[in-house]
Structure formats: structure tokens, C-alpha cells
NUPADO-246994 format. One record per residue (C-alpha): chain; residue in one letter; x negated, y, z. Coordinates in steps of 0.25 Angstrom, whole numbers, always signed. Layout:
REM NUPADO-246994
<r nutor="A" guti="A" x="X" y="Y" z="Z"/>
...
//
This chain:
REM NUPADO-246994
<r nutor="A" guti="M" x="-777" y="+810" z="+334"/>
<r nutor="A" guti="A" x="-791" y="+812" z="+339"/>
<r nutor="A" guti="D" x="-794" y="+825" z="+346"/>
<r nutor="A" guti="G" x="-800" y="+836" z="+337"/>
<r nutor="A" guti="D" x="-796" y="+828" z="+324"/>
<r nutor="A" guti="S" x="-782" y="+834" z="+323"/>
<r nutor="A" guti="W" x="-786" y="+842" z="+311"/>
<r nutor="A" guti="I" x="-788" y="+829" z="+303"/>
<r nutor="A" guti="H" x="-773" y="+825" z="+306"/>
<r nutor="A" guti="E" x="-769" y="+840" z="+302"/>
<r nutor="A" guti="R" x="-777" y="+840" z="+289"/>
<r nutor="A" guti="A" x="-772" y="+826" z="+285"/>
<r nutor="A" guti="L" x="-758" y="+830" z="+287"/>
<r nutor="A" guti="A" x="-760" y="+843" z="+280"/>
<r nutor="A" guti="E" x="-766" y="+836" z="+268"/>
<r nutor="A" guti="H" x="-757" y="+823" z="+268"/>
<r nutor="A" guti="D" x="-744" y="+829" z="+275"/>
<r nutor="A" guti="K" x="-735" y="+823" z="+264"/>
<r nutor="A" guti="L" x="-741" y="+809" z="+265"/>
<r nutor="A" guti="A" x="-742" y="+809" z="+280"/>
<r nutor="A" guti="T" x="-727" y="+813" z="+281"/>
<r nutor="A" guti="L" x="-723" y="+802" z="+271"/>
<r nutor="A" guti="N" x="-731" y="+792" z="+280"/>
<r nutor="A" guti="Y" x="-723" y="+796" z="+292"/>
<r nutor="A" guti="Q" x="-710" y="+794" z="+285"/>
<r nutor="A" guti="L" x="-714" y="+781" z="+280"/>
<r nutor="A" guti="G" x="-718" y="+777" z="+294"/>
<r nutor="A" guti="E" x="-704" y="+781" z="+299"/>
<r nutor="A" guti="E" x="-698" y="+773" z="+288"/>
<r nutor="A" guti="L" x="-705" y="+761" z="+292"/>
<r nutor="A" guti="R" x="-702" y="+763" z="+306"/>
<r nutor="A" guti="G" x="-687" y="+764" z="+303"/>
<r nutor="A" guti="F" x="-686" y="+753" z="+293"/>
<r nutor="A" guti="R" x="-681" y="+743" z="+303"/>
<r nutor="A" guti="E" x="-668" y="+751" z="+304"/>
<r nutor="A" guti="R" x="-666" y="+751" z="+289"/>
<r nutor="A" guti="V" x="-665" y="+736" z="+289"/>
<r nutor="A" guti="Q" x="-650" y="+731" z="+288"/>
<r nutor="A" guti="W" x="-650" y="+718" z="+295"/>
<r nutor="A" guti="K" x="-641" y="+707" z="+293"/>
<r nutor="A" guti="A" x="-634" y="+699" z="+303"/>
<r nutor="A" guti="S" x="-646" y="+691" z="+307"/>
<r nutor="A" guti="Q" x="-661" y="+696" z="+307"/>
<r nutor="A" guti="W" x="-673" y="+688" z="+304"/>
<r nutor="A" guti="A" x="-686" y="+688" z="+313"/>
<r nutor="A" guti="Q" x="-694" y="+690" z="+300"/>
<r nutor="A" guti="D" x="-687" y="+703" z="+297"/>
<r nutor="A" guti="M" x="-690" y="+709" z="+311"/>
<r nutor="A" guti="E" x="-704" y="+704" z="+310"/>
<r nutor="A" guti="F" x="-706" y="+711" z="+296"/>
<r nutor="A" guti="L" x="-701" y="+724" z="+303"/>
<r nutor="A" guti="E" x="-710" y="+723" z="+314"/>
<r nutor="A" guti="F" x="-722" y="+721" z="+305"/>
<r nutor="A" guti="L" x="-717" y="+733" z="+297"/>
<r nutor="A" guti="G" x="-717" y="+741" z="+310"/>
<r nutor="A" guti="V" x="-731" y="+737" z="+314"/>
<r nutor="A" guti="Q" x="-736" y="+742" z="+300"/>
<r nutor="A" guti="R" x="-728" y="+755" z="+301"/>
<r nutor="A" guti="I" x="-736" y="+758" z="+314"/>
<r nutor="A" guti="S" x="-749" y="+756" z="+307"/>
<r nutor="A" guti="L" x="-745" y="+764" z="+295"/>
<r nutor="A" guti="V" x="-742" y="+776" z="+305"/>
<r nutor="A" guti="A" x="-755" y="+774" z="+312"/>
<r nutor="A" guti="S" x="-762" y="+774" z="+298"/>
<r nutor="A" guti="S" x="-756" y="+787" z="+294"/>
<r nutor="A" guti="E" x="-760" y="+793" z="+307"/>
<r nutor="A" guti="L" x="-774" y="+788" z="+307"/>
<r nutor="A" guti="A" x="-776" y="+794" z="+293"/>
<r nutor="A" guti="L" x="-770" y="+807" z="+297"/>
<r nutor="A" guti="D" x="-780" y="+808" z="+309"/>
<r nutor="A" guti="G" x="-792" y="+804" z="+301"/>
<r nutor="A" guti="F" x="-794" y="+790" z="+306"/>
<r nutor="A" guti="Y" x="-795" y="+785" z="+291"/>
<r nutor="A" guti="R" x="-802" y="+771" z="+294"/>
<r nutor="A" guti="D" x="-792" y="+768" z="+305"/>
<r nutor="A" guti="A" x="-781" y="+772" z="+295"/>
<r nutor="A" guti="Y" x="-786" y="+763" z="+284"/>
<r nutor="A" guti="V" x="-788" y="+751" z="+294"/>
<r nutor="A" guti="A" x="-774" y="+753" z="+298"/>
<r nutor="A" guti="I" x="-769" y="+754" z="+284"/>
<r nutor="A" guti="R" x="-776" y="+741" z="+280"/>
<r nutor="A" guti="S" x="-769" y="+734" z="+291"/>
<r nutor="A" guti="V" x="-755" y="+739" z="+286"/>
<r nutor="A" guti="F" x="-759" y="+736" z="+272"/>
<r nutor="A" guti="E" x="-762" y="+722" z="+275"/>
<r nutor="A" guti="A" x="-750" y="+721" z="+284"/>
<r nutor="A" guti="Y" x="-741" y="+725" z="+272"/>
<r nutor="A" guti="L" x="-747" y="+713" z="+264"/>
<r nutor="A" guti="L" x="-744" y="+704" z="+275"/>
<r nutor="A" guti="L" x="-730" y="+709" z="+277"/>
<r nutor="A" guti="A" x="-727" y="+708" z="+262"/>
<r nutor="A" guti="L" x="-732" y="+693" z="+263"/>
<r nutor="A" guti="I" x="-724" y="+688" z="+275"/>
<r nutor="A" guti="G" x="-712" y="+697" z="+272"/>
<r nutor="A" guti="T" x="-709" y="+695" z="+258"/>
<r nutor="A" guti="C" x="-717" y="+684" z="+252"/>
<r nutor="A" guti="D" x="-712" y="+670" z="+251"/>
<r nutor="A" guti="L" x="-721" y="+663" z="+241"/>
<r nutor="A" guti="Y" x="-733" y="+655" z="+246"/>
<r nutor="A" guti="Q" x="-743" y="+645" z="+241"/>
<r nutor="A" guti="F" x="-747" y="+632" z="+247"/>
<r nutor="A" guti="T" x="-758" y="+623" z="+242"/>
<r nutor="A" guti="Y" x="-758" y="+608" z="+242"/>
<r nutor="A" guti="I" x="-772" y="+601" z="+241"/>
<r nutor="A" guti="V" x="-768" y="+587" z="+235"/>
<r nutor="A" guti="R" x="-774" y="+575" z="+240"/>
<r nutor="A" guti="R" x="-772" y="+561" z="+234"/>
<r nutor="A" guti="A" x="-764" y="+551" z="+242"/>
<r nutor="A" guti="V" x="-766" y="+536" z="+241"/>
<r nutor="A" guti="S" x="-754" y="+535" z="+232"/>
<r nutor="A" guti="D" x="-759" y="+545" z="+222"/>
<r nutor="A" guti="K" x="-766" y="+539" z="+210"/>
<r nutor="A" guti="N" x="-773" y="+552" z="+207"/>
<r nutor="A" guti="L" x="-773" y="+567" z="+211"/>
<r nutor="A" guti="E" x="-763" y="+571" z="+201"/>
<r nutor="A" guti="E" x="-753" y="+561" z="+207"/>
<r nutor="A" guti="A" x="-756" y="+567" z="+220"/>
<r nutor="A" guti="I" x="-753" y="+581" z="+215"/>
<r nutor="A" guti="T" x="-741" y="+577" z="+209"/>
<r nutor="A" guti="R" x="-736" y="+571" z="+222"/>
<r nutor="A" guti="V" x="-739" y="+583" z="+230"/>
<r nutor="A" guti="E" x="-732" y="+592" z="+220"/>
<r nutor="A" guti="K" x="-719" y="+583" z="+220"/>
<r nutor="A" guti="N" x="-719" y="+583" z="+235"/>
<r nutor="A" guti="V" x="-721" y="+598" z="+236"/>
<r nutor="A" guti="R" x="-709" y="+601" z="+226"/>
<r nutor="A" guti="F" x="-700" y="+592" z="+234"/>
<r nutor="A" guti="S" x="-704" y="+598" z="+248"/>
<r nutor="A" guti="A" x="-705" y="+613" z="+244"/>
<r nutor="A" guti="G" x="-692" y="+613" z="+236"/>
<r nutor="A" guti="P" x="-688" y="+627" z="+231"/>
<r nutor="A" guti="E" x="-698" y="+633" z="+240"/>
<r nutor="A" guti="L" x="-709" y="+629" z="+229"/>
<r nutor="A" guti="I" x="-711" y="+640" z="+219"/>
<r nutor="A" guti="D" x="-723" y="+635" z="+212"/>
<r nutor="A" guti="M" x="-733" y="+624" z="+212"/>
<r nutor="A" guti="K" x="-746" y="+623" z="+205"/>
<r nutor="A" guti="R" x="-759" y="+615" z="+205"/>
<r nutor="A" guti="E" x="-773" y="+621" z="+208"/>
<r nutor="A" guti="G" x="-786" y="+614" z="+206"/>
<r nutor="A" guti="R" x="-787" y="+599" z="+207"/>
<r nutor="A" guti="N" x="-778" y="+596" z="+219"/>
<r nutor="A" guti="R" x="-771" y="+608" z="+224"/>
<r nutor="A" guti="V" x="-756" y="+611" z="+222"/>
<r nutor="A" guti="V" x="-752" y="+626" z="+225"/>
<r nutor="A" guti="L" x="-737" y="+629" z="+229"/>
<r nutor="A" guti="V" x="-730" y="+642" z="+229"/>
<r nutor="A" guti="R" x="-719" y="+641" z="+239"/>
<r nutor="A" guti="R" x="-708" y="+650" z="+244"/>
<r nutor="A" guti="G" x="-705" y="+653" z="+259"/>
<r nutor="A" guti="V" x="-695" y="+645" z="+266"/>
<r nutor="A" guti="P" x="-680" y="+649" z="+265"/>
<r nutor="A" guti="L" x="-673" y="+651" z="+278"/>
<r nutor="A" guti="V" x="-659" y="+644" z="+280"/>
<r nutor="A" guti="D" x="-649" y="+647" z="+291"/>
<r nutor="A" guti="E" x="-644" y="+637" z="+302"/>
<r nutor="A" guti="L" x="-635" y="+631" z="+291"/>
<r nutor="A" guti="K" x="-646" y="+629" z="+282"/>
<r nutor="A" guti="R" x="-641" y="+640" z="+273"/>
<r nutor="A" guti="P" x="-651" y="+649" z="+265"/>
<r nutor="A" guti="T" x="-653" y="+663" z="+272"/>
<r nutor="A" guti="G" x="-660" y="+669" z="+260"/>
<r nutor="A" guti="R" x="-673" y="+671" z="+268"/>
<r nutor="A" guti="W" x="-686" y="+663" z="+268"/>
<r nutor="A" guti="I" x="-698" y="+662" z="+277"/>
<r nutor="A" guti="S" x="-710" y="+667" z="+271"/>
<r nutor="A" guti="F" x="-722" y="+657" z="+272"/>
<r nutor="A" guti="Y" x="-731" y="+669" z="+275"/>
<r nutor="A" guti="Y" x="-722" y="+674" z="+286"/>
<r nutor="A" guti="S" x="-722" y="+661" z="+293"/>
<r nutor="A" guti="A" x="-738" y="+660" z="+292"/>
<r nutor="A" guti="W" x="-738" y="+675" z="+297"/>
<r nutor="A" guti="K" x="-730" y="+670" z="+309"/>
<r nutor="A" guti="Q" x="-738" y="+658" z="+312"/>
<r nutor="A" guti="Y" x="-752" y="+664" z="+309"/>
<r nutor="A" guti="Q" x="-760" y="+665" z="+322"/>
<r nutor="A" guti="P" x="-773" y="+673" z="+320"/>
<r nutor="A" guti="E" x="-780" y="+668" z="+332"/>
<r nutor="A" guti="R" x="-778" y="+654" z="+327"/>
<r nutor="A" guti="H" x="-785" y="+658" z="+314"/>
<r nutor="A" guti="H" x="-796" y="+667" z="+320"/>
<r nutor="A" guti="L" x="-798" y="+662" z="+334"/>
<r nutor="A" guti="G" x="-796" y="+647" z="+333"/>
<r nutor="A" guti="G" x="-808" y="+639" z="+337"/>
<r nutor="A" guti="L" x="-813" y="+650" z="+346"/>
<r nutor="A" guti="E" x="-806" y="+646" z="+358"/>
<r nutor="A" guti="R" x="-819" y="+642" z="+365"/>
<r nutor="A" guti="Y" x="-823" y="+657" z="+365"/>
<r nutor="A" guti="L" x="-809" y="+663" z="+368"/>
<r nutor="A" guti="E" x="-801" y="+663" z="+381"/>
<r nutor="A" guti="R" x="-799" y="+650" z="+388"/>
<r nutor="A" guti="E" x="-787" y="+642" z="+387"/>
<r nutor="A" guti="W" x="-779" y="+639" z="+400"/>
<r nutor="A" guti="S" x="-783" y="+625" z="+406"/>
<r nutor="A" guti="I" x="-769" y="+620" z="+404"/>
<r nutor="A" guti="G" x="-770" y="+625" z="+389"/>
<r nutor="A" guti="V" x="-782" y="+616" z="+385"/>
<r nutor="A" guti="G" x="-779" y="+610" z="+371"/>
<r nutor="A" guti="R" x="-771" y="+622" z="+367"/>
<r nutor="A" guti="R" x="-783" y="+630" z="+362"/>
<r nutor="A" guti="L" x="-783" y="+639" z="+350"/>
<r nutor="A" guti="K" x="-787" y="+631" z="+338"/>
<r nutor="A" guti="P" x="-790" y="+635" z="+324"/>
<r nutor="A" guti="D" x="-778" y="+633" z="+315"/>
<r nutor="A" guti="P" x="-781" y="+633" z="+300"/>
<r nutor="A" guti="R" x="-766" y="+637" z="+297"/>
<r nutor="A" guti="H" x="-769" y="+651" z="+303"/>
<r nutor="A" guti="S" x="-782" y="+652" z="+295"/>
<r nutor="A" guti="Q" x="-774" y="+649" z="+283"/>
<r nutor="A" guti="F" x="-763" y="+658" z="+286"/>
<r nutor="A" guti="Y" x="-773" y="+670" z="+287"/>
<r nutor="A" guti="R" x="-781" y="+666" z="+275"/>
<r nutor="A" guti="D" x="-770" y="+663" z="+265"/>
<r nutor="A" guti="Y" x="-759" y="+673" z="+270"/>
<r nutor="A" guti="F" x="-764" y="+684" z="+279"/>
<r nutor="A" guti="A" x="-778" y="+687" z="+275"/>
<r nutor="A" guti="I" x="-778" y="+698" z="+264"/>
<r nutor="A" guti="D" x="-781" y="+688" z="+252"/>
<r nutor="A" guti="G" x="-771" y="+678" z="+257"/>
<r nutor="A" guti="M" x="-760" y="+689" z="+258"/>
<r nutor="A" guti="L" x="-763" y="+695" z="+244"/>
<r nutor="A" guti="D" x="-763" y="+682" z="+238"/>
<r nutor="A" guti="K" x="-749" y="+678" z="+243"/>
<r nutor="A" guti="L" x="-743" y="+692" z="+240"/>
<r nutor="A" guti="R" x="-748" y="+690" z="+226"/>
<r nutor="A" guti="L" x="-741" y="+676" z="+226"/>
<r nutor="A" guti="N" x="-728" y="+683" z="+230"/>
<r nutor="A" guti="R" x="-730" y="+694" z="+220"/>
<r nutor="A" guti="V" x="-730" y="+705" z="+231"/>
<r nutor="A" guti="L" x="-744" y="+708" z="+224"/>
<r nutor="A" guti="N" x="-749" y="+706" z="+210"/>
<r nutor="A" guti="N" x="-764" y="+707" z="+206"/>
<r nutor="A" guti="K" x="-763" y="+722" z="+204"/>
<r nutor="A" guti="T" x="-757" y="+725" z="+217"/>
<r nutor="A" guti="L" x="-766" y="+715" z="+224"/>
<r nutor="A" guti="A" x="-778" y="+722" z="+219"/>
<r nutor="A" guti="R" x="-772" y="+735" z="+225"/>
<r nutor="A" guti="V" x="-770" y="+729" z="+238"/>
<r nutor="A" guti="R" x="-785" y="+724" z="+238"/>
<r nutor="A" guti="V" x="-790" y="+738" z="+235"/>
<r nutor="A" guti="H" x="-783" y="+744" z="+247"/>
<r nutor="A" guti="Y" x="-786" y="+732" z="+256"/>
<r nutor="A" guti="N" x="-801" y="+733" z="+252"/>
<r nutor="A" guti="F" x="-801" y="+748" z="+254"/>
<r nutor="A" guti="L" x="-794" y="+748" z="+268"/>
<r nutor="A" guti="S" x="-802" y="+736" z="+273"/>
<r nutor="A" guti="G" x="-815" y="+744" z="+271"/>
<r nutor="A" guti="F" x="-811" y="+753" z="+283"/>
<r nutor="A" guti="V" x="-806" y="+740" z="+291"/>
<r nutor="A" guti="H" x="-820" y="+734" z="+289"/>
<r nutor="A" guti="S" x="-828" y="+746" z="+289"/>
<r nutor="A" guti="T" x="-835" y="+744" z="+276"/>
<r nutor="A" guti="N" x="-846" y="+754" z="+272"/>
<r nutor="A" guti="R" x="-838" y="+760" z="+261"/>
<r nutor="A" guti="A" x="-826" y="+763" z="+271"/>
<r nutor="A" guti="I" x="-835" y="+769" z="+281"/>
<r nutor="A" guti="E" x="-841" y="+778" z="+270"/>
<r nutor="A" guti="R" x="-828" y="+782" z="+266"/>
<r nutor="A" guti="L" x="-824" y="+786" z="+281"/>
<r nutor="A" guti="L" x="-837" y="+794" z="+282"/>
<r nutor="A" guti="N" x="-837" y="+800" z="+268"/>
<r nutor="A" guti="I" x="-826" y="+810" z="+268"/>
<r nutor="A" guti="G" x="-832" y="+819" z="+258"/>
<r nutor="A" guti="F" x="-846" y="+819" z="+251"/>
<r nutor="A" guti="S" x="-855" y="+816" z="+263"/>
<r nutor="A" guti="R" x="-854" y="+806" z="+274"/>
<r nutor="A" guti="S" x="-851" y="+811" z="+288"/>
<r nutor="A" guti="D" x="-862" y="+811" z="+299"/>
<r nutor="A" guti="S" x="-853" y="+804" z="+308"/>
<r nutor="A" guti="A" x="-840" y="+796" z="+308"/>
<r nutor="A" guti="Q" x="-829" y="+806" z="+313"/>
<r nutor="A" guti="L" x="-815" y="+810" z="+310"/>
<r nutor="A" guti="R" x="-814" y="+818" z="+297"/>
<r nutor="A" guti="Y" x="-803" y="+821" z="+288"/>
<r nutor="A" guti="S" x="-802" y="+814" z="+274"/>
<r nutor="A" guti="H" x="-791" y="+818" z="+264"/>
<r nutor="A" guti="Y" x="-793" y="+805" z="+257"/>
<r nutor="A" guti="H" x="-794" y="+795" z="+268"/>
<r nutor="A" guti="S" x="-781" y="+801" z="+275"/>
<r nutor="A" guti="E" x="-773" y="+802" z="+262"/>
<r nutor="A" guti="L" x="-777" y="+788" z="+258"/>
<r nutor="A" guti="A" x="-773" y="+782" z="+272"/>
<r nutor="A" guti="L" x="-760" y="+790" z="+271"/>
<r nutor="A" guti="L" x="-757" y="+785" z="+257"/>
<r nutor="A" guti="Y" x="-759" y="+770" z="+262"/>
<r nutor="A" guti="V" x="-749" y="+773" z="+274"/>
<r nutor="A" guti="A" x="-739" y="+778" z="+264"/>
<r nutor="A" guti="H" x="-740" y="+767" z="+254"/>
<r nutor="A" guti="L" x="-740" y="+756" z="+264"/>
<r nutor="A" guti="S" x="-728" y="+762" z="+271"/>
<r nutor="A" guti="A" x="-720" y="+762" z="+259"/>
<r nutor="A" guti="M" x="-725" y="+748" z="+255"/>
<r nutor="A" guti="Y" x="-720" y="+743" z="+269"/>
<r nutor="A" guti="L" x="-707" y="+749" z="+267"/>
<r nutor="A" guti="S" x="-705" y="+743" z="+253"/>
<r nutor="A" guti="L" x="-709" y="+730" z="+259"/>
<r nutor="A" guti="A" x="-699" y="+731" z="+270"/>
<r nutor="A" guti="V" x="-688" y="+733" z="+260"/>
<r nutor="A" guti="T" x="-693" y="+721" z="+252"/>
<r nutor="A" guti="Y" x="-693" y="+712" z="+264"/>
<r nutor="A" guti="F" x="-679" y="+715" z="+268"/>
<r nutor="A" guti="D" x="-674" y="+715" z="+254"/>
<r nutor="A" guti="Q" x="-678" y="+701" z="+252"/>
<r nutor="A" guti="W" x="-669" y="+697" z="+264"/>
<r nutor="A" guti="K" x="-658" y="+706" z="+258"/>
<r nutor="A" guti="I" x="-658" y="+714" z="+271"/>
<r nutor="A" guti="G" x="-654" y="+729" z="+268"/>
<r nutor="A" guti="I" x="-662" y="+741" z="+271"/>
<r nutor="A" guti="E" x="-654" y="+754" z="+275"/>
<r nutor="A" guti="G" x="-658" y="+766" z="+267"/>
<r nutor="A" guti="R" x="-668" y="+758" z="+258"/>
<r nutor="A" guti="Q" x="-668" y="+770" z="+248"/>
<r nutor="A" guti="E" x="-674" y="+778" z="+259"/>
<r nutor="A" guti="V" x="-685" y="+768" z="+261"/>
<r nutor="A" guti="Q" x="-687" y="+767" z="+246"/>
<r nutor="A" guti="A" x="-688" y="+782" z="+245"/>
<r nutor="A" guti="I" x="-699" y="+784" z="+255"/>
<r nutor="A" guti="V" x="-707" y="+772" z="+249"/>
<r nutor="A" guti="D" x="-705" y="+779" z="+235"/>
<r nutor="A" guti="Q" x="-710" y="+792" z="+241"/>
<r nutor="A" guti="V" x="-723" y="+786" z="+244"/>
<r nutor="A" guti="D" x="-726" y="+782" z="+230"/>
<r nutor="A" guti="D" x="-719" y="+795" z="+224"/>
<r nutor="A" guti="E" x="-728" y="+804" z="+233"/>
<r nutor="A" guti="F" x="-740" y="+796" z="+236"/>
<r nutor="A" guti="G" x="-740" y="+786" z="+224"/>
<r nutor="A" guti="Y" x="-754" y="+792" z="+220"/>
<r nutor="A" guti="F" x="-759" y="+781" z="+230"/>
<r nutor="A" guti="W" x="-758" y="+769" z="+221"/>
<r nutor="A" guti="F" x="-757" y="+758" z="+231"/>
<r nutor="A" guti="I" x="-751" y="+744" z="+229"/>
<r nutor="A" guti="F" x="-738" y="+745" z="+222"/>
<r nutor="A" guti="N" x="-737" y="+759" z="+217"/>
<r nutor="A" guti="R" x="-742" y="+764" z="+204"/>
<r nutor="A" guti="P" x="-755" y="+771" z="+199"/>
<r nutor="A" guti="H" x="-757" y="+786" z="+199"/>
<r nutor="A" guti="M" x="-761" y="+794" z="+188"/>
<r nutor="A" guti="Y" x="-775" y="+794" z="+194"/>
<r nutor="A" guti="D" x="-776" y="+779" z="+192"/>
<r nutor="A" guti="R" x="-771" y="+781" z="+178"/>
<r nutor="A" guti="Y" x="-782" y="+791" z="+176"/>
<r nutor="A" guti="T" x="-793" y="+783" z="+181"/>
<r nutor="A" guti="D" x="-789" y="+770" z="+174"/>
<r nutor="A" guti="A" x="-787" y="+778" z="+161"/>
<r nutor="A" guti="N" x="-802" y="+783" z="+162"/>
<r nutor="A" guti="R" x="-807" y="+769" z="+164"/>
<r nutor="A" guti="L" x="-799" y="+763" z="+152"/>
<r nutor="A" guti="S" x="-804" y="+774" z="+143"/>
<r nutor="A" guti="D" x="-817" y="+772" z="+135"/>
<r nutor="A" guti="Y" x="-823" y="+785" z="+130"/>
<r nutor="A" guti="R" x="-834" y="+778" z="+122"/>
<r nutor="A" guti="K" x="-823" y="+772" z="+113"/>
<r nutor="A" guti="K" x="-814" y="+784" z="+114"/>
<r nutor="A" guti="V" x="-803" y="+777" z="+121"/>
<r nutor="A" guti="F" x="-796" y="+786" z="+131"/>
<r nutor="A" guti="V" x="-785" y="+781" z="+140"/>
<r nutor="A" guti="R" x="-776" y="+792" z="+147"/>
<r nutor="A" guti="P" x="-770" y="+790" z="+161"/>
<r nutor="A" guti="Q" x="-756" y="+790" z="+156"/>
<r nutor="A" guti="E" x="-759" y="+779" z="+147"/>
<r nutor="A" guti="V" x="-762" y="+769" z="+158"/>
<r nutor="A" guti="K" x="-750" y="+761" z="+163"/>
<r nutor="A" guti="D" x="-748" y="+758" z="+177"/>
<r nutor="A" guti="T" x="-751" y="+743" z="+175"/>
<r nutor="A" guti="Q" x="-764" y="+746" z="+169"/>
<r nutor="A" guti="V" x="-770" y="+756" z="+179"/>
<r nutor="A" guti="R" x="-781" y="+749" z="+187"/>
<r nutor="A" guti="Y" x="-781" y="+750" z="+202"/>
<r nutor="A" guti="Y" x="-791" y="+758" z="+210"/>
<r nutor="A" guti="K" x="-802" y="+752" z="+219"/>
<r nutor="A" guti="D" x="-803" y="+763" z="+230"/>
<r nutor="A" guti="P" x="-791" y="+770" z="+236"/>
<r nutor="A" guti="L" x="-799" y="+781" z="+243"/>
<r nutor="A" guti="T" x="-807" y="+785" z="+230"/>
<r nutor="A" guti="R" x="-795" y="+785" z="+222"/>
<r nutor="A" guti="L" x="-787" y="+794" z="+231"/>
<r nutor="A" guti="R" x="-799" y="+804" z="+232"/>
<r nutor="A" guti="E" x="-801" y="+804" z="+217"/>
<r nutor="A" guti="M" x="-786" y="+807" z="+215"/>
<r nutor="A" guti="H" x="-787" y="+820" z="+222"/>
<r nutor="A" guti="G" x="-797" y="+825" z="+211"/>
<r nutor="A" guti="S" x="-793" y="+830" z="+197"/>
<r nutor="A" guti="T" x="-803" y="+824" z="+187"/>
<r nutor="A" guti="Q" x="-805" y="+821" z="+172"/>
<r nutor="A" guti="E" x="-813" y="+810" z="+166"/>
<r nutor="A" guti="L" x="-821" y="+816" z="+155"/>
<r nutor="A" guti="S" x="-823" y="+803" z="+147"/>
<r nutor="A" guti="T" x="-808" y="+801" z="+145"/>
<r nutor="A" guti="G" x="-802" y="+815" z="+147"/>
<r nutor="A" guti="N" x="-792" y="+810" z="+157"/>
<r nutor="A" guti="A" x="-789" y="+820" z="+168"/>
<r nutor="A" guti="L" x="-783" y="+818" z="+182"/>
<r nutor="A" guti="V" x="-777" y="+830" z="+189"/>
<r nutor="A" guti="S" x="-776" y="+826" z="+204"/>
<r nutor="A" guti="P" x="-762" y="+829" z="+210"/>
<r nutor="A" guti="F" x="-769" y="+832" z="+223"/>
<r nutor="A" guti="P" x="-783" y="+837" z="+220"/>
<r nutor="A" guti="R" x="-794" y="+839" z="+231"/>
<r nutor="A" guti="D" x="-808" y="+845" z="+231"/>
<r nutor="A" guti="D" x="-814" y="+833" z="+238"/>
<r nutor="A" guti="A" x="-808" y="+823" z="+229"/>
<r nutor="A" guti="R" x="-821" y="+820" z="+222"/>
<r nutor="A" guti="Q" x="-829" y="+818" z="+235"/>
<r nutor="A" guti="Y" x="-835" y="+805" z="+239"/>
<r nutor="A" guti="L" x="-827" y="+797" z="+249"/>
//
């Protein structure tokens, strides 16, 4: 905590005490999750790596909470985006077993035409892939797209273990970012030892493909949708938050304005100041991401039929996040009455005397918001739409809820 800025921390705790306390409890639950795992006779390296990954994200979640409480909002958002993206990656490499592979078919000398070549490739694929082949379809003129399942593991006697190796996990283990980003730059980087001539770092298209297809945000979201971790609606929600948080990572004009505009007017200099809304939003991100990580950990060990001691306690704290702070409509939870109110107003048409009431809008119909910070601020103000007569009474009203931010 910076000298002279302790008042920011004190005020944040005073206004967000319940949320900050819950984040601490969630952090402790993540810290002790390893002790809840009821290991079988043998342990797999992937399980330990999953827990190590989880532990690294817990540290960043704790740091994000502290940064938000101390008024370092940009740094909190940057850390939160990293943890958010890591959640998507962990879900991919830890729980997804379906992956796509595309063949570009070329005619062989023995093929009479392209159709015969495609038929030959499809037959060979069915034979070689066996039960791992889930689906196969044609795309365009000469592409065959396969959906395959991860490789099943057997023991030393060739008996099924009930486990499989995810293709994404294997790619994650193999991926070398220096081969992707630094390959071809060796003439500008440190020299090789003279006895090592011929072993220079060279570009490797595999690593570029790994990054583009699986570990860049577009690739991850595409594969998470393939594996039904996300659908079109939840994918759109991920995009909203990734876009919002990325603004602070990349210092977009809008993000800088929001850091400087705490109230109506822009500050004359960039210095630490308190914002109820920035601190609340960052702490809400920490709470919901912590709960999502805990749920993902339970899902991961459930798939291998490894027990979790006291899983009711884990579920209870996950449920507490949504019960007490579910007004933050994040990725997998439900919309709030505020969202029903705004959607009902947009569905109404006062010119045709068609008025939709918030309670009439089903969860599946409610459209998602575009701006997390604006939505949170507006939720703190009671309001009425004159054209429809719909009214919203804020559960936590504040006088500054209608100020620009």
C-alpha cells in the first residue's frame, strides 16, 4: 500500500467489506483445494500440473483483490484479464477432448478425379482413427474436416485406464513461444557457442499453429465451443468482458478516460483516487472467477472419478457468490432484474402501445449488456422509464450513480 493512500484501502473495505471478506475466503478455499483431493493408489502428472496451474491463478486473484482495494484499478483489471484468459486455457487443456483436424485433399496418380481422392482419404481416416473419430464432413472443394477425441490411455498390460490425453494438453506441453515469436531472429540475438553451430533457433510452423489455433483467444473460444463448454450466448459474454479488460491492458483511449474520470470532470493529473465502481467491479470479477475456478477443479477431478472431500463446503461457497453477488451477471449465471428492466424497455413500443414488463421477460430472452462498468454504475440508481412506465428500485442506491464514468 502506497504511503498516504491508506484511506483508499480503508474506504474500499468500509464500502465493500462483505465482498472483500468473501474474496479472502475464496482464496483460502483455492489454497486448500489440494488437500481435499482423495487420491487413488497412483497419481498422474497431469493432475499435479492442474493443481499447480490453479495455485498460480489463486495468487493472481489475491493480488487482483488487493490492487482493487488499494486503488490500483488499471493494474487490477490487467491481472484479472490474465486470470480470466487462464481460466479459458485451463478449461481447454483440462476438460476438453474433442478437436478438429483438416485434410486438404490432393489427387494421387491413381485417382480418376477429386471425388475419388476424397473418398480414398475418408476411407483411410476411418480405418486409422477408429473409435477416436467422432465426426467427419466435407468443406469446400477439397477439404475434409474431422472431429476426433483425445487418445485413451492404457496401462502396461494394455488395459484401459479410463483416462485420455487431451490433444490440447499435449499441444500446451509442446508449445514453445520462443520458437513461435523468436524463430528467424537468431542473427540479432545472443550467439550460439561455436560447438553448437547448426543448432540455432529456427522457425517452427507447428508452434505458430499451436498458438493461432488453440492458445490465442479466438482459437481457445472456438475449441471451447466445439467441446460445448461455451455456446453462442456464453461466448458473447466472454467477448464482452475480454474486450473491456483488454482496454486497460492496451491503454485504449476509452480505458484511460475511465481511469481519469471518476466523477463528472476529468482530473488534472493521474494520481490515486478512490472509485466505488472500479473497486466494486474488480472485486466482483475476483469473486466470480474464484468460484468458476473452484467449479472447474471439481469438474476436472470428477471426470477421472477422483473424490473431493467436503465437496458440499466447496459448493456452498461457490453458491454464496451467486446468492450474494449474482447481480453481477457474468458468464454462467442468470440475469438480474436490472437486465430484465432494460430489456423490457427496449422490447416495448410506446407508439404502438405495446408495453413489456420486466417480469414477463424470460431468462433465455434477456439480451446481454455491452459495458460492465456502465451497467454496474446504473444499477446503483433507481429510475423509471417514462415511455413504458417500467420502474427499477436499486437494491443499493448511490447519489453518484448517474455520473459519467
